[in-house]
C-alpha positions, -999 to +999 in steps of 0.1 A: +495+073-308+493+068-346+466+055-368+459+052-405+425+055-421+408+063-453+394+098-458+358+097-446+328+099-469+300+122-459+263+119-450+235+145-450+234+171-423+270+167-410+304+179-422+331+152-430+346+141-397+361+111-379+350+100-344+376+091-318+379+078-283+408+081-259+414+056-233+438+058-203+444+029-179+414+011-196+390+039-189+374+061-216+387+096-208+376+115-240+350+111-269+353+136-297+355+142-335+382+156-357+375+177-389+392+189-420+398+220-440+372+227-467+398+227-494+409+192-484+374+176-486+367+195-517+399+180-534+393+146-521+356+144-532+365+151-568+386+119-569+378+083-578+349+066-561+343+098-539+333+118-571+302+099-578+288+109-544+297+146-550+306+172-525+291+172-489+259+191-482+270+205-449+301+228-443+320+230-412+303+263-402+269+248-406+276+217-385+267+221-348+293+197-336+320+214-353+308+249-341+312+235-305+347+223-312+359+251-335+390+252-356+411+235-329+395+202-339+408+205-375+435+182-384+460+200-406+469+177-436+496+178-461+498+157-493+521+128-493+528+132-529+520+155-560+486+140-563+456+138-540+455+101-546+489+097-530+471+105-497+476+128-467+495+129-435+485+150-405+491+154-367+468+167-340+478+169-305+451+161-280+455+166-243+433+148-217+432+145-181+432+108-175+416+112-140 
């Protein structure tokens, strides 16, 4: 599956993340969150409309949900162009047992 999104903003007490749900045969088989490398959100939050909000107040290591998921839930991203504003692309394989 493929999807496109904007980079998430942040809110107090949580590290930046995206929620996801996986469905198989119409049934929800997984609910989770994906996270990002600190260097990525640091770079993004210095840009455009993100800059007025500043950097997040909670790191990955200080977020209880991230600590449960660990680094396997980090989406590795690469820049689509020379500038952060060109966007990022990433891939994360998620295996689920549909039954």
